[in-house]
Structures are given as structure tokens and as C-alpha cells.
N, C-alpha and C positions, 0 to 999 in steps of 0.2 A: 833272471830279470831281463826286461826288455831295454835294450839300447836306444839311446836318444840319435837321430841321424844328425848329419853335420846341419848346423843351423837351427837345430831343434824344431819341434812342430809349433804351430801358431799359438796352440792353448799352452805350451812349455813355456815359450817366450812370455807369454803374457803373465803367467804364474811366477816365472822368475822375476820378472820386473816388480810384480807386487811385493815378492820377498825382499827384493833390494831396497824399496823405497821404506817398507817397514823396519826393515834393519837399520837404515841410514836414519831413520826417525828416532829410534829407540836409543842409537848409539849417540845421537845429538844430544838427547836428553840426558844420558847418563855421563856425557864428556864433561859437562861442569864439576860434577862430584870428582871423576877421574882427574881433571886439570888440578883440582885443588890437593889432590892427594900426592899426583905423581909427577906434575909439572908438564909444561909445554912441550919441552924437547922428547920427552918420555913418551906423552901422548901421540906426539906427530910420528913418532918411531912406531909404536904399538899399532896406529892405524894404518902406516904403509905396510907394515908386515901383514895384517889382516888382509888388505888389498891384494898383497902378492899371494899368498896363500889361497886366497878366496879365487882369485884370477886362475891359478894352477889348478886347483880341484875343478872349477867350471870348464876348462879347456881339457882335461881329459876324462871328465865324469862319463863312467859306463851307464848311468841308470838317471832317470829323472829326480829322484831324491837325491842322490849326490850332487846333480847339478843346482838344485834348490838350496842344499846347504853351502855350496861354494858362493851362491849368489848372496846367501845371507852373511857370510864373510865379508864380500866385498861391499855391501851395504854398509855393514858395521866399520869397516875400515874407512871407507868415504865419509860416514857422518862424523867419526872423530877427528879425520882430517880438516874437514868443514868447519867445525867447532873451533879447532884448535887454530887455524890461519886466521879464522874471524876474529878470534879472541887476540891473535896476535895484532892484527890490523888495526883494531879498536884501540889497544893500548899504545900504539906508535904513531898513529896517524889521526888527523881530525875529521870530524863528521863528514865535510864535504869530498874529502878524499876518498873515504869508506863507501858514499853514496856512488861516486864516481865508477869505483872498482865494482860495485853490485852492479850498476847500470853496462858497464861494458860487458860484464861477465853474461847478464840477460840478453844482450844484443848477440854474441857469440854463440851462445845455447841456441839462438832461434835461426841465426843465418848459417851456422856450420854443418847441420846437416843437408841443409840445400846446396851446398858448395861442394862440388866432386871435380877434383882435377881429371883431365882427360886422359885417358890410358891408350 
């Protein structure tokens, strides 16, 4: 098998990104059913475990296919965590606070990649 160089190739990073997004969407859709069956705490624990395992696989992947598998687990974990935390917020806060939470997340997601501390 061919190894993936540090940082991955542009095509591999693009493919990994697509896998992570697709897994996150599928996980978010499936999280509603999982939430009703296993509860919020277990869903968040499962999502965090999937995220950690996916990140570990992604970091040590000797091949593109293992990297994509790790990326899919990352996306699935993120989808479960995102759905669980949104459910938690909607149950505990009013609509105005949830809207502000998402607005701040959006601003941070846009500005964060532009800001880099000088090294």
C-alpha cells in the first residue's frame, strides 16, 4: 500500500473532507433516534469516543483508505456531539439565546481560520 505523506495530498484532503461532512450529516440524522434510545449523556459519550478513535486513526493512518475511515469516524462523532449539544441547548435555553449561540459559532468559524498567533 502507498503511504500518505505528512499533511496528505490535496486530493486526499478533499476526499477526507467530503467523507467527514457526509458522515456528520448521516450521524446528525441518526442521532435523533439514538437520543431517544440511549439518552443525551450516552450519546455525547459515544460521539466523543467516535471522535477520539477517528482522530487517532487519522493521525497514524498508513494508507489513504485508513485515513478516510478515520475521517468518517471523526464526522460521525462530530455529528452526534453537535446534535446532542443542540438538543441540550434547545431544552434548557430560550430561542433567543440559542440563536445567539449559533451566531457566535458562525462568526468564530469564519474568523478563527484567519487569526493565527505570531510564532
